[in-house]
C-alpha positions in Angstrom: -25.8 -6.8 -17.2 -23.1 -7.7 -19.8 -23.9 -9.1 -22.6 -20.7 -11.0 -23.9 -18.5 -13.3 -22.7 -15.6 -11.2 -22.6 -17.7 -9.0 -20.3 -18.5 -11.2 -18.3 -15.3 -12.6 -17.7 -14.3 -8.9 -17.0 -16.7 -8.6 -14.4 -15.5 -11.9 -12.5 -11.8 -10.8 -13.3 -12.6 -7.5 -11.6 -13.9 -8.7 -8.5 -10.8 -10.8 -7.7 -8.4 -7.5 -8.5 -10.9 -5.6 -6.3 -10.1 -8.0 -3.4 -6.8 -8.2 -4.0 -5.9 -4.8 -4.3 -8.0 -4.2 -1.0 -6.2 -6.3 0.9 -2.7 -5.1 -0.2 -3.8 -1.4 0.5 -5.1 -2.5 4.1 -2.2 -4.7 4.7 0.1 -1.5 3.7 -2.2 0.9 6.2 -1.7 -1.5 8.9 2.3 -1.1 8.6 2.2 2.1 8.7 0.0 2.4 11.6 2.6 -0.3 12.9 5.4 1.9 12.1 3.8 5.2 13.6 2.8 3.3 17.0 6.3 2.0 17.3 8.7 3.9 20.2 11.8 1.9 19.5 14.3 3.8 16.9 16.1 0.4 16.0 12.4 -1.2 14.8 11.2 1.7 12.9 14.5 1.9 11.0 13.6 -1.9 10.5 10.3 -1.7 9.4 11.0 1.9 7.0 12.4 -0.3 4.1 9.8 -2.8 3.7 7.0 -0.3 4.1 8.5 2.1 1.3 8.5 -1.4 -0.6 4.9 -2.1 -0.5 4.1 1.5 -1.3 5.9 1.7 -4.0 4.2 -1.8 -5.3 0.8 0.4 -4.6 2.2 3.3 -6.7 3.1 0.8 -9.2 0.0 -1.0 -10.0 -2.0 2.3 -9.7 -4.0 1.2 -6.0 -2.5 4.9 -4.6 -1.4 7.8 -6.9 2.7 7.6 -7.2 2.9 11.1 -5.5 0.5 10.1 -2.7 3.3 7.1 -2.2 6.0 9.5 -2.2 4.6 12.0 0.3 4.0 8.7 2.6 7.3 7.5 2.3 9.1 11.4 3.5 6.5 11.6 6.1 7.6 8.4 7.4 11.5 8.6 6.9 10.7 11.9 8.8 9.1 10.9 11.7 12.0 8.0 11.9 14.4 10.5 11.9 13.2 12.6 14.6 12.7 9.5 16.8 
């Protein structure tokens, strides 16, 4: 176990950050799932910019890799375009 005060604080703050990152990642995955399940093109076009922003934020904070975010965004854009 950690011996220094700063190491103990790091353990506490890492727990909080992990919870926040899990929440943001799960929320984004649910939004992607909802977009893929949508059959209405107008609604899908409305959802796409917000989901792209969510993916960009996750990539910026290194929760997901930037290339994964780019691949997901291009796949979703193609999906919406082919509706």
